[in-house]
DSSP file (Angstrom, degrees, kcal/mol; ACC not computed):
  #  RESIDUE AA STRUCTURE BP1 BP2  ACC     N-H-->O    O-->H-N    N-H-->O    O-->H-N    TCO  KAPPA ALPHA  PHI   PSI    X-CA   Y-CA   Z-CA
    1    1 A X              0   0    0      0, 0.0     2,-0.3     0, 0.0    86,-0.3   0.000 360.0 360.0 360.0 135.8  183.4    9.0  120.6
    2    2 A X        -     0   0    0     84,-2.9   152,-0.1    86,-0.1   151,-0.1  -0.980 360.0-177.9-137.5 149.1  184.3   12.6  120.9
    3    3 A X  S    S+     0   0    0     -2,-0.3     3,-0.2   149,-0.2    -1,-0.1   0.275  76.0  76.1-123.4   9.5  184.9   15.5  118.5
    4    4 A X  S    S+     0   0    0      1,-0.2     3,-0.1    82,-0.1     2,-0.1   0.198  81.3  69.8-104.3  15.5  185.8   18.1  121.1
    5    5 A X    >   +     0   0    0      1,-0.1     3,-0.8    -3,-0.0    -1,-0.2  -0.446  45.5 150.7-130.5  61.2  189.3   17.0  121.8
    6    6 A X  T 3  S+     0   0    0      1,-0.3     3,-0.2    -3,-0.2    -1,-0.1   0.711  75.5  50.8 -68.7 -16.8  191.5   17.6  118.8
    7    7 A X  T 3   +     0   0    0      1,-0.2    -1,-0.3    -3,-0.1    -3,-0.0  -0.285  64.4 136.8-112.4  46.5  194.7   18.1  120.9
    8    8 A X    <   -     0   0    0     -3,-0.8    -1,-0.2     1,-0.1    -2,-0.1   0.759  44.0-156.4 -70.0 -25.6  194.6   14.9  123.1
    9    9 A X        +     0   0    0     -3,-0.2    -1,-0.1     1,-0.1     4,-0.1   0.765  60.3 111.7  57.1  29.3  198.3   14.2  122.7
   10   10 A X        +     0   0    0      2,-0.1     2,-0.2     3,-0.0    -1,-0.1   0.411  49.5 105.0-105.9   1.0  197.9   10.5  123.4
   11   11 A X  S    S-     0   0    0      1,-0.1     4,-0.0     2,-0.0     2,-0.0  -0.486  82.8 -98.8 -80.3 149.4  198.8    9.5  119.9
   12   12 A X        -     0   0    0     -2,-0.2    -1,-0.1     1,-0.1     4,-0.1  -0.380  26.3-132.9 -62.1 144.9  202.2    8.0  119.0
   13   13 A X  S    S+     0   0    0      2,-0.1     2,-0.4    -4,-0.1    -1,-0.1   0.826  92.5  47.4 -70.0 -31.5  204.5   10.6  117.5
   14   14 A X  S    S-     0   0    0      1,-0.0    -2,-0.1    64,-0.0    -1,-0.0  -0.893 105.1 -95.5-110.6 139.3  205.6    8.3  114.7
   15   15 A X        +     0   0    0     -2,-0.4     2,-0.2    -4,-0.0    -2,-0.1  -0.305  60.0 164.8 -52.3 132.7  203.0    6.4  112.6
   16   16 A X        -     0   0    0     -4,-0.1    60,-0.3    60,-0.0     2,-0.3  -0.785  38.4 -78.7-141.0 179.4  202.8    2.9  114.2
   17   17 A X        -     0   0    0     87,-0.3    89,-2.8    -2,-0.2     2,-0.5  -0.621  35.0-145.4 -90.2 149.2  200.6   -0.1  114.1
   18   18 A X  E     -Ab  73 106A   0     55,-1.8    55,-3.5    -2,-0.3     2,-0.5  -0.964   4.3-148.0-117.6 123.6  197.3   -0.3  116.1
   19   19 A X  E     -A   72   0A   0     87,-3.6    89,-0.5    -2,-0.5     2,-0.3  -0.807  19.1-171.3 -89.4 124.3  196.1   -3.6  117.6
   20   20 A X  E     +A   71   0A   0     51,-3.2    51,-2.3    -2,-0.5    23,-0.1  -0.902  17.6 168.5-118.7 148.9  192.3   -3.8  117.7
   21   21 A X        +     0   0    0     -2,-0.3    48,-0.1    49,-0.2    -1,-0.1   0.442  60.8  33.5-138.6  -7.8  190.3   -6.5  119.5
   22   22 A X  S >  S-     0   0    0     37,-0.1     3,-2.3     4,-0.0     4,-0.3   0.149 119.2 -12.0-124.9-124.7  186.6   -5.5  119.6
   23   23 A X  G >  S+     0   0    0      1,-0.3     3,-1.5     2,-0.2     6,-0.3   0.781 125.2  65.6 -59.6 -27.4  184.2   -3.6  117.3
   24   24 A X  G 3  S+     0   0    0      1,-0.3    -1,-0.3     5,-0.1     6,-0.1   0.544  88.2  68.2 -75.4  -4.2  187.1   -2.4  115.2
   25   25 A X  G <  S+     0   0    0     -3,-2.3     2,-0.7     4,-0.0    -1,-0.3   0.563  80.2  91.1 -83.4  -9.0  187.8   -6.0  114.1
   26   26 A X  S X> S-     0   0    0     -3,-1.5     4,-2.0    -4,-0.3     3,-0.9  -0.786  75.0-147.6 -87.8 116.5  184.5   -5.9  112.2
   27   27 A X  H 3> S+     0   0    0     -2,-0.7     4,-2.8     1,-0.3     5,-0.2   0.824  95.2  58.1 -58.8 -34.7  185.4   -4.7  108.7
   28   28 A X  H 3> S+     0   0    0      2,-0.2     4,-1.8     1,-0.2    -1,-0.3   0.876 107.0  48.8 -63.3 -35.8  182.1   -2.8  108.3
   29   29 A X  H <> S+     0   0    0     -3,-0.9     4,-1.5    -6,-0.3    -2,-0.2   0.944 111.8  47.9 -68.4 -47.8  182.9   -0.7  111.4
   30   30 A X  H  X S+     0   0    0     -4,-2.0     4,-3.1    -7,-0.2     5,-0.4   0.928 112.6  49.2 -58.4 -45.2  186.4    0.1  110.2
   31   31 A X  H  X S+     0   0    0     -4,-2.8     4,-1.9     1,-0.2    -1,-0.2   0.873 107.5  54.9 -62.9 -36.4  185.1    1.0  106.7
   32   32 A X  H  < S+     0   0    0     -4,-1.8    -1,-0.2    -5,-0.2    -2,-0.2   0.810 117.3  36.3 -68.4 -27.7  182.4    3.2  108.2
   33   33 A X  H  < S+     0   0    0     -4,-1.5    -2,-0.2    -3,-0.4    -1,-0.2   0.914 129.6  28.7 -87.1 -50.3  185.0    5.2  110.2
   34   34 A X  H  < S-     0   0    0     -4,-3.1    -3,-0.2     2,-0.3    -2,-0.2   0.636  92.2-133.0 -90.1 -15.3  188.0    5.3  107.8
   35   35 A X  S  < S+     0   0    0     -4,-1.9     2,-0.3    -5,-0.4    -4,-0.2   0.745  83.5  57.5  63.8  24.6  186.0    5.1  104.5
   36   36 A X  S    S-     0   0    0     -6,-0.4     2,-0.7    -5,-0.1    -2,-0.3  -0.957  92.7-100.8-165.2 167.7  188.4    2.5  103.3
   37   37 A X        -     0   0    0     -2,-0.3     3,-0.1    -3,-0.1    -9,-0.0  -0.886  42.9-145.8 -98.1 110.5  189.7   -0.9  104.4
   38   38 A X        -     0   0    0     -2,-0.7     2,-0.2     1,-0.1    38,-0.1  -0.244  28.2 -87.1 -72.5 163.9  193.1   -0.5  106.0
   39   39 A X        +     0   0    0     36,-0.1    35,-2.6    34,-0.0    36,-0.6  -0.489  56.8 180.0 -66.3 138.4  195.9   -2.9  105.7
   40   40 A X  E     -C   73   0A   0     33,-0.2     2,-0.3    -2,-0.2    33,-0.2  -0.936  21.8-173.9-138.8 160.7  195.7   -5.6  108.4
   41   41 A X  E     -C   72   0A   0     31,-1.3    31,-3.0    -2,-0.3    29,-0.0  -0.966  40.9 -93.4-145.0 154.5  197.4   -8.6  109.7
   42   42 A X  E     -C   71   0A   0     -2,-0.3     2,-0.3    29,-0.2    29,-0.2  -0.371  47.7-178.4 -65.1 148.7  196.3  -11.0  112.5
   43   43 A X  E     -C   70   0A   0     27,-2.0    27,-3.2   -23,-0.1     2,-0.3  -0.992  13.4-169.5-147.9 154.0  197.7  -10.3  115.9
   44   44 A X  E     -C   69   0A   0     -2,-0.3    56,-2.5    25,-0.2     2,-0.4  -0.982   3.4-163.8-142.1 151.6  197.5  -11.7  119.4
   45   45 A X  E     -C   68   0A   0     23,-2.1    23,-2.9    -2,-0.3     3,-0.5  -0.989  13.2-141.7-140.2 129.2  198.5  -10.5  122.9
   46   46 A X  E    S+C   67   0A   0     -2,-0.4    21,-0.2    52,-0.3    52,-0.1  -0.580  79.0  38.3 -86.8 150.3  199.0  -12.6  126.0
   47   47 A X  E    S+     0   0A   0     19,-1.7    17,-1.6     1,-0.3     2,-0.3   0.710  95.9  95.8  88.9  21.4  198.0  -11.4  129.5
   48   48 A X  E     -CD  63  66A   0     18,-1.7    18,-1.0    -3,-0.5    -1,-0.3  -0.833  52.8-152.6-134.9 170.8  194.8   -9.6  128.5
   49   49 A X  E     -C   62   0A   0     13,-2.2    13,-2.6    -2,-0.3     2,-1.0  -0.986  19.2-133.1-145.5 139.6  191.0  -10.2  128.3
   50   50 A X  E     -C   61   0A   0     -2,-0.3    72,-2.4    11,-0.2     2,-0.3  -0.828  40.0-168.1 -92.9 101.2  188.4   -8.7  126.1
   51   51 A X  E     -CE  60 121A   0      9,-2.9     9,-2.1    -2,-1.0    70,-0.3  -0.617  23.4-114.3 -96.5 147.6  185.8   -7.9  128.7
   52   52 A X  E     -C   59   0A   0     68,-2.5    66,-2.8    -2,-0.3     2,-0.5  -0.551  29.2-136.7 -70.6 143.7  182.2   -6.8  128.3
   53   53 A X  E >   - E   0 117A   0      5,-0.8     3,-1.7     3,-0.3    64,-0.2  -0.919  27.0-107.4-104.7 128.4  181.5   -3.2  129.5
   54   54 A X  T 3  S+     0   0    0     62,-3.4     3,-0.1    -2,-0.5    -1,-0.0  -0.278  99.5   4.0 -57.0 134.2  178.3   -2.8  131.5
   55   55 A X  T 3  S+     0   0    0      1,-0.2     2,-0.3     2,-0.0    -1,-0.3   0.691 114.9  94.4  63.3  23.0  175.6   -1.0  129.6
   56   56 A X    <   -     0   0    0     -3,-1.7    -3,-0.3     2,-0.1    -1,-0.2  -0.957  66.9-144.1-137.2 157.0  177.7   -0.8  126.4
   57   57 A X  S    S+     0   0    0     -2,-0.3     2,-0.2    -3,-0.1    74,-0.1   0.567  81.4  75.8 -96.4 -10.6  177.8   -2.9  123.3
   58   58 A X  S    S-     0   0    0      1,-0.1    -5,-0.8    98,-0.1    -2,-0.1  -0.632  76.5-126.2-100.0 160.8  181.6   -2.5  122.8
   59   59 A X  E     - C   0  52A   0     -2,-0.2     2,-0.3    -7,-0.2    -7,-0.2  -0.285   7.4-135.6 -99.2-178.4  184.3   -4.2  124.9
   60   60 A X  E     - C   0  51A   0     -9,-2.1    -9,-2.9    -2,-0.1     2,-0.6  -0.993  16.2-128.2-135.5 143.7  187.4   -3.2  126.9
   61   61 A X  E     + C   0  50A   0     47,-0.4    49,-2.6    -2,-0.3     2,-0.3  -0.842  39.7 169.1 -91.5 121.2  190.8   -4.7  127.0
   62   62 A X  E     - C   0  49A   0    -13,-2.6   -13,-2.2    -2,-0.6    49,-0.1  -0.905  43.0 -83.8-130.6 157.8  191.8   -5.4  130.6
   63   63 A X  E     + C   0  48A   0     -2,-0.3   -15,-0.3   -15,-0.2     2,-0.3  -0.334  66.9 137.0 -58.2 141.0  194.6   -7.3  132.2
   64   64 A X  E     -     0   0A   0    -17,-1.6   -15,-0.1     2,-0.2    -1,-0.0  -0.924  63.5 -95.2-167.4-172.0  193.8  -11.1  132.4
   65   65 A X  E    S+     0   0A   0     -2,-0.3     2,-0.2   -18,-0.1   -16,-0.1   0.012  86.8  92.0-112.0  27.3  195.2  -14.5  131.9
   66   66 A X  E    S-D   48   0A   0    -18,-1.0   -19,-1.7   -21,-0.0   -18,-1.7  -0.623  75.0-115.1-113.2 172.5  194.1  -15.1  128.3
   67   67 A X  E     - C   0  46A   0    -21,-0.2     2,-0.4    -2,-0.2   -21,-0.2  -0.965  30.7-147.8-107.1 123.3  195.5  -14.5  124.9
   68   68 A X  E     - C   0  45A   0    -23,-2.9   -23,-2.1    -2,-0.6     2,-0.4  -0.771   7.0-155.2 -94.2 132.0  193.5  -12.0  122.9
   69   69 A X  E     + C   0  44A   0     -2,-0.4   -25,-0.2   -25,-0.2     2,-0.2  -0.899  34.4 123.6-107.8 135.8  193.2  -12.4  119.2
   70   70 A X  E     - C   0  43A   0    -27,-3.2   -27,-2.0    -2,-0.4     2,-0.3  -0.709  53.7 -70.7-157.6-151.1  192.6   -9.4  117.0
   71   71 A X  E     -AC  20  42A   0    -51,-2.3   -51,-3.2   -29,-0.2     2,-0.6  -0.922  25.0-141.5-123.7 149.1  193.8   -7.4  114.0
   72   72 A X  E     -AC  19  41A   0    -31,-3.0   -31,-1.3    -2,-0.3     2,-0.6  -0.963  16.8-143.4-108.6 120.8  196.8   -5.1  113.6
   73   73 A X  E     -AC  18  40A   0    -55,-3.5   -55,-1.8    -2,-0.6     3,-0.3  -0.756  22.1-178.3 -84.7 121.6  196.1   -2.1  111.5
   74   74 A X        +     0   0    0    -35,-2.6   -34,-0.1    -2,-0.6    -1,-0.1   0.594  63.3  39.2-104.7 -13.0  199.3   -1.6  109.6
   75   75 A X        +     0   0    0    -36,-0.6     2,-0.3     2,-0.0    -1,-0.2  -0.163  66.7 154.2-137.8  45.1  198.9    1.5  107.3
   76   76 A X        -     0   0    0    -60,-0.3     2,-0.1    -3,-0.3   -60,-0.0  -0.539  35.4-136.7 -76.7 137.4  197.0    4.2  109.2
   77   77 A X     >  -     0   0    0     -2,-0.3     4,-2.7     1,-0.1     5,-0.2  -0.454  29.4-104.6 -81.2 163.8  197.6    7.8  108.1
   78   78 A X  H  > S+     0   0    0      1,-0.2     4,-2.3     2,-0.2     5,-0.1   0.876 124.2  52.8 -56.6 -37.2  198.0   10.5  110.8
   79   79 A X  H  > S+     0   0    0      2,-0.2     4,-2.3     1,-0.2    -1,-0.2   0.902 109.7  47.5 -65.6 -40.7  194.5   11.7  110.0
   80   80 A X  H  > S+     0   0    0      2,-0.2     4,-2.8     1,-0.2     5,-0.2   0.901 109.6  53.2 -67.9 -40.2  193.1    8.2  110.5
   81   81 A X  H  X S+     0   0    0     -4,-2.7     4,-2.5     1,-0.2    -2,-0.2   0.939 110.2  48.6 -56.2 -46.7  195.0    7.8  113.8
   82   82 A X  H  X S+     0   0    0     -4,-2.3     4,-2.2     1,-0.2    -2,-0.2   0.916 111.5  49.1 -61.3 -43.9  193.4   11.1  114.9
   83   83 A X  H  X S+     0   0    0     -4,-2.3     4,-1.8     1,-0.2    -1,-0.2   0.926 112.9  46.4 -63.3 -45.2  190.0   10.0  113.9
   84   84 A X  H  X S+     0   0    0     -4,-2.8     4,-1.8     1,-0.2    -1,-0.2   0.875 110.8  53.6 -65.8 -36.0  190.3    6.6  115.6
   85   85 A X  H  < S+     0   0    0     -4,-2.5    -1,-0.2    -5,-0.2    -2,-0.2   0.893 110.4  46.5 -65.1 -38.5  191.7    8.3  118.7
   86   86 A X  H  < S+     0   0    0     -4,-2.2   -84,-2.9     1,-0.2    -1,-0.2   0.825 108.2  58.0 -70.4 -31.0  188.7   10.6  118.8
   87   87 A X  H  < S+     0   0    0     -4,-1.8     2,-0.2   -86,-0.3    -2,-0.2   0.873  89.7  85.0 -65.9 -38.4  186.4    7.5  118.3
   88   88 A X  S  < S-     0   0    0     -4,-1.8   -86,-0.1    -5,-0.1     4,-0.0  -0.474  89.9-113.0 -70.7 133.4  187.7    5.8  121.4
   89   89 A X    >   -     0   0    0     -2,-0.2     3,-1.9     1,-0.1    66,-0.1  -0.204  26.8-108.4 -62.1 155.3  185.9    6.9  124.6
   90   90 A X  T 3  S+     0   0    0     64,-0.4    -1,-0.1     1,-0.3    -2,-0.1   0.669 112.6  74.7 -61.2 -15.6  187.9    8.9  127.2
   91   91 A X  T 3  S+     0   0    0     19,-0.0    20,-3.7     2,-0.0    21,-0.7   0.542  83.8  84.6 -74.7  -4.7  187.9    5.8  129.5
   92   92 A X  E <   -F  110   0A   0     -3,-1.9     2,-0.4    18,-0.2    18,-0.2  -0.798  65.1-153.6-102.8 141.4  190.5    4.2  127.2
   93   93 A X  E     -F  109   0A   0     16,-3.1    16,-2.9    -2,-0.4     2,-0.6  -0.907  16.6-129.9-109.5 139.2  194.2    4.7  127.5
   94   94 A X  E     +F  108   0A   0     -2,-0.4     2,-0.3    14,-0.2    14,-0.2  -0.798  39.8 164.3 -90.2 119.7  196.5    4.3  124.5
   95   95 A X  E     -F  107   0A   0     12,-2.8    12,-2.6    -2,-0.6     2,-0.5  -0.930  38.3-116.8-134.3 157.1  199.4    2.0  125.4
   96   96 A X  E     -F  106   0A   0     -2,-0.3     2,-0.3    10,-0.2    10,-0.3  -0.819  37.1-176.4 -94.1 131.9  202.1    0.1  123.6
   97   97 A X  E     -F  105   0A   0      8,-3.2     8,-2.1    -2,-0.5     2,-0.5  -0.867  27.1-115.0-126.2 160.0  201.9   -3.7  124.1
   98   98 A X  E     -F  104   0A   0     -2,-0.3   -52,-0.3     6,-0.2     6,-0.2  -0.813  30.0-145.2 -93.5 133.1  204.0   -6.6  123.0
   99   99 A X    >   -     0   0    0      4,-3.3     3,-2.2    -2,-0.5   -54,-0.3  -0.522  28.0-104.4 -92.9 164.9  202.3   -9.1  120.7
  100  100 A X  T 3  S+     0   0    0    -56,-2.5   -55,-0.1     1,-0.3    -1,-0.1   0.721 119.4  60.8 -65.0 -20.6  202.8  -12.8  120.7
  101  101 A X  T 3  S-     0   0    0    -57,-0.4    -1,-0.3     2,-0.1     3,-0.1   0.432 121.0-106.4 -85.0   3.0  205.0  -12.6  117.5
  102  102 A X  S <  S+     0   0    0     -3,-2.2    -2,-0.1     1,-0.3     2,-0.1   0.234  84.6 116.0  94.0 -13.5  207.4  -10.4  119.4
  103  103 A X        -     0   0    0     -5,-0.1    -4,-3.3     1,-0.0    -1,-0.3  -0.298  58.9-128.6 -79.2 170.8  206.4   -7.2  117.6
  104  104 A X  E     + F   0  98A   0     -6,-0.2     2,-0.3    -3,-0.1   -87,-0.3  -0.885  26.5 172.0-118.9 155.2  204.8   -4.2  119.4
  105  105 A X  E     - F   0  97A   0     -8,-2.1    -8,-3.2    -2,-0.3     2,-0.3  -0.973  32.7-109.2-152.0 158.9  201.7   -2.3  118.6
  106  106 A X  E     +bF  18  96A   0    -89,-2.8   -87,-3.6    -2,-0.3     2,-0.3  -0.645  40.3 171.1 -87.3 150.8  199.6    0.4  120.2
  107  107 A X  E     - F   0  95A   0    -12,-2.6   -12,-2.8    -2,-0.3     2,-0.6  -0.976  35.7-108.7-153.6 163.3  196.2   -0.5  121.6
  108  108 A X  E     - F   0  94A   0    -89,-0.5   -47,-0.4    -2,-0.3     2,-0.3  -0.878  36.4-173.8 -99.4 119.2  193.4    1.1  123.7
  109  109 A X  E     - F   0  93A   0    -16,-2.9   -16,-3.1    -2,-0.6     2,-0.3  -0.801  36.0 -90.6-110.8 154.4  193.1   -0.5  127.2
  110  110 A X  E     + F   0  92A   0    -49,-2.6   -18,-0.2    -2,-0.3   -50,-0.1  -0.456  45.9 164.0 -66.4 125.4  190.4    0.3  129.8
  111  111 A X        +     0   0    0    -20,-3.7   -19,-0.2    -2,-0.3    -1,-0.2   0.247  46.8  98.2-121.7   6.0  191.4    3.1  132.0
  112  112 A X  S    S-     0   0    0    -21,-0.7     2,-0.2     1,-0.2     5,-0.0  -0.014  89.7 -51.4 -83.8-167.9  188.0    3.8  133.4
  113  113 A X    >   -     0   0    0      1,-0.1     3,-1.7     2,-0.0     4,-0.3  -0.444  45.6-132.3 -71.2 137.5  186.4    2.6  136.7
  114  114 A X  G >  S+     0   0    0      1,-0.3     3,-1.7     2,-0.2    -1,-0.1   0.762 100.1  71.0 -62.2 -25.9  186.7   -1.1  137.3
  115  115 A X  G 3  S+     0   0    0      1,-0.3    -1,-0.3   -61,-0.0   -61,-0.1   0.664  89.4  63.2 -68.8 -12.9  183.0   -1.4  138.3
  116  116 A X  G <  S+     0   0    0     -3,-1.7   -62,-3.4   -63,-0.1     2,-0.4   0.638  85.9  91.1 -80.4 -14.5  182.1   -0.8  134.6
  117  117 A X  E <  S-E   53   0A   0     -3,-1.7   -64,-0.2    -4,-0.3     2,-0.1  -0.707  70.7-142.4 -89.4 128.2  183.8   -4.0  133.6
  118  118 A X  E     -     0   0A   0    -66,-2.8   -66,-0.1    -2,-0.4     4,-0.1  -0.435  18.1-126.6 -80.9 157.3  181.8   -7.2  133.6
  119  119 A X  E    S+     0   0A   0     -2,-0.1     2,-0.2   -68,-0.1    -1,-0.1   0.659  90.3  88.6 -72.4 -16.6  183.0  -10.6  134.6
  120  120 A X  E    S-     0   0A   0    -68,-0.1   -68,-2.5     1,-0.1    -2,-0.2  -0.540  82.3-120.5 -83.8 147.1  181.8  -11.8  131.2
  121  121 A X  E     -E   51   0A   0    -70,-0.3   -70,-0.3    -2,-0.2     2,-0.2  -0.540  37.4 -98.1 -77.8 152.8  184.0  -11.7  128.1
  122  122 A X        -     0   0    0    -72,-2.4     2,-0.7    -2,-0.2   -72,-0.1  -0.508  33.0-139.7 -70.7 140.1  182.7   -9.6  125.1
  123  123 A X     >  -     0   0    0     -2,-0.2     4,-2.4     1,-0.2     5,-0.1  -0.873  17.0-173.7-109.6 102.0  180.9  -11.8  122.5
  124  124 A X  H  > S+     0   0    0     -2,-0.7     4,-2.8     1,-0.2     5,-0.2   0.894  86.1  53.2 -61.7 -41.9  181.8  -10.7  119.0
  125  125 A X  H  > S+     0   0    0      1,-0.2     4,-2.3     2,-0.2    -1,-0.2   0.913 110.8  46.3 -62.4 -42.6  179.3  -13.1  117.4
  126  126 A X  H  >>S+     0   0    0      2,-0.2     4,-3.1     1,-0.2     5,-0.6   0.908 111.4  52.9 -65.1 -41.3  176.5  -11.7  119.5
  127  127 A X  I  X>S+     0   0    0     -4,-2.4     4,-2.2     1,-0.2     5,-1.8   0.942 112.0  45.0 -56.8 -49.1  177.6   -8.1  118.8
  128  128 A X  I  <5S+     0   0    0     -4,-2.8     5,-0.3     3,-0.2    -1,-0.2   0.883 118.9  42.2 -64.6 -39.0  177.5   -8.8  115.0
  129  129 A X  I  <5S+     0   0    0     -4,-2.3    -2,-0.2    -5,-0.2    -1,-0.2   0.889 131.1  19.3 -75.2 -40.1  174.2  -10.6  115.2
  130  130 A X  I  <5S+     0   0    0     -4,-3.1    -3,-0.2    -5,-0.2     4,-0.2   0.750 132.5  25.8-106.2 -28.6  172.3   -8.3  117.6
  131  131 A X  I  X<S+     0   0    0     -4,-2.2     4,-2.6    -5,-0.6     5,-0.2   0.661  89.8  89.9-115.4 -20.4  174.0   -4.9  117.7
  132  132 A X  H  ><S+     0   0    0     -5,-1.8     4,-2.9     1,-0.2     5,-0.3   0.863  85.4  52.2 -57.9 -46.4  175.9   -4.3  114.5
  133  133 A X  H  > S+     0   0    0     -5,-0.3     4,-1.9     1,-0.2    -1,-0.2   0.941 116.6  39.7 -58.0 -46.6  173.2   -2.6  112.4
  134  134 A X  H  > S+     0   0    0     -3,-0.2     4,-2.5     2,-0.2    -1,-0.2   0.899 114.7  53.6 -68.5 -39.1  172.4    0.0  115.1
  135  135 A X  H  X S+     0   0    0     -4,-2.6     4,-2.6     1,-0.2    -2,-0.2   0.906 108.7  49.5 -61.7 -42.2  176.1    0.4  116.0
  136  136 A X  H  X S+     0   0    0     -4,-2.9     4,-2.9    -5,-0.2     5,-0.2   0.909 109.3  52.6 -63.5 -41.9  176.9    1.1  112.3
  137  137 A X  H  X S+     0   0    0     -4,-1.9     4,-2.3    -5,-0.3    -2,-0.2   0.948 113.5  42.9 -55.8 -50.5  174.1    3.7  112.2
  138  138 A X  H  X S+     0   0    0     -4,-2.5     4,-2.5     1,-0.2    -2,-0.2   0.883 114.1  51.1 -65.5 -39.2  175.5    5.5  115.2
  139  139 A X  H  X S+     0   0    0     -4,-2.6     4,-2.8     2,-0.2    -2,-0.2   0.923 110.8  47.6 -65.6 -44.6  179.1    5.2  114.0
  140  140 A X  H  X S+     0   0    0     -4,-2.9     4,-2.7     2,-0.2    -2,-0.2   0.918 112.6  49.4 -63.1 -43.5  178.3    6.7  110.6
  141  141 A X  H  X S+     0   0    0     -4,-2.3     4,-2.2    -5,-0.2    -2,-0.2   0.908 112.0  49.2 -61.8 -41.3  176.3    9.6  112.3
  142  142 A X  H  X S+     0   0    0     -4,-2.5     4,-2.7     2,-0.2    -2,-0.2   0.942 111.7  48.2 -62.9 -47.4  179.3   10.2  114.6
  143  143 A X  H  X S+     0   0    0     -4,-2.8     4,-2.8     1,-0.2    -2,-0.2   0.913 111.2  50.3 -60.5 -43.2  181.7   10.2  111.7
  144  144 A X  H  X S+     0   0    0     -4,-2.7     4,-1.6     1,-0.2    -1,-0.2   0.902 111.6  49.3 -60.9 -40.5  179.5   12.6  109.7
  145  145 A X  H  X>S+     0   0    0     -4,-2.2     5,-2.2     2,-0.2     4,-0.5   0.912 112.0  47.5 -64.8 -43.1  179.3   14.9  112.7
  146  146 A X  H ><5S+     0   0    0     -4,-2.7     3,-1.0     1,-0.2    -2,-0.2   0.931 111.7  50.1 -63.9 -45.0  183.0   14.9  113.3
  147  147 A X  H 3<5S+     0   0    0     -4,-2.8    -1,-0.2     1,-0.3    -2,-0.2   0.802 117.5  40.0 -66.0 -27.7  183.7   15.6  109.6
  148  148 A X  H 3<5S-     0   0    0     -4,-1.6    -1,-0.3    -5,-0.2    -2,-0.2   0.383 110.9-121.7-100.2   3.6  181.3   18.5  109.6
  149  149 A X  T <<5 +     0   0    0     -3,-1.0    -3,-0.2    -4,-0.5     2,-0.2   0.715  60.2 148.8  64.4  24.0  182.4   19.7  113.1
  150  150 A X      < -     0   0    0     -5,-2.2    -1,-0.2    -6,-0.2    -2,-0.1  -0.574  57.2 -92.0 -81.6 152.1  178.9   19.3  114.6
  151  151 A X        -     0   0    0     -2,-0.2     2,-0.3  -149,-0.0    -1,-0.1  -0.358  50.1-177.2 -63.9 143.8  178.7   18.5  118.3
  152  152 A X        -     0   0    0     -3,-0.1  -149,-0.2    -7,-0.0  -148,-0.1  -0.871  32.7 -79.6-134.5 169.0  178.4   14.8  119.0
  153  153 A X        -     0   0    0     -2,-0.3     4,-0.1     1,-0.1    -1,-0.0  -0.324  30.2-133.8 -65.6 150.4  178.0   12.6  122.1
  154  154 A X  S    S+     0   0    0   -152,-0.1   -64,-0.4     2,-0.1     2,-0.2   0.707  83.9  81.1 -77.8 -20.8  181.0   11.9  124.2
  155  155 A X  S    S-     0   0    0    -66,-0.1    -2,-0.1     1,-0.1   -67,-0.0  -0.587  87.0-112.4 -87.5 147.5  180.2    8.2  124.4
  156  156 A X              0   0    0     -2,-0.2    -1,-0.1     1,-0.1   -98,-0.1  -0.314 360.0 360.0 -65.5 160.9  181.0    5.7  121.7
  157  157 A X              0   0    0    -22,-0.1    -1,-0.1    -4,-0.1   -19,-0.1   0.532 360.0 360.0 -58.6 360.0  178.0    4.3  119.9
């Protein structure tokens, strides 16, 4: 998460849909960032894997031979797009992908160093059981810092 990059220019020019696959599929996390529950629909993408990231509780989308299931956020405002883009760590690239239903959506894929990616898949159930309370604390603090323009950590919670 960063608040020092307001002009990142990686956002789509036209409001579009965002495919999420990790911590942003947890409604409490989305609500803590956006302060509302956005419109969603189920989404899937073939040819990817939701990988665990070493020394982090959040995952990365990397090329693979699986079908990833997640959510498509359908009604984000430009301000919400900007906030989510700032939330994503700099190691992620925003790319447009094709979903299994034939539609396209934007998503954040891992663009960092490959040695940070684990051979293990990210475990959403373990994240929710073991990490969610602390992750929500950090996410809320980050959002409050961004909204008040105070400096925050460059890493996501």
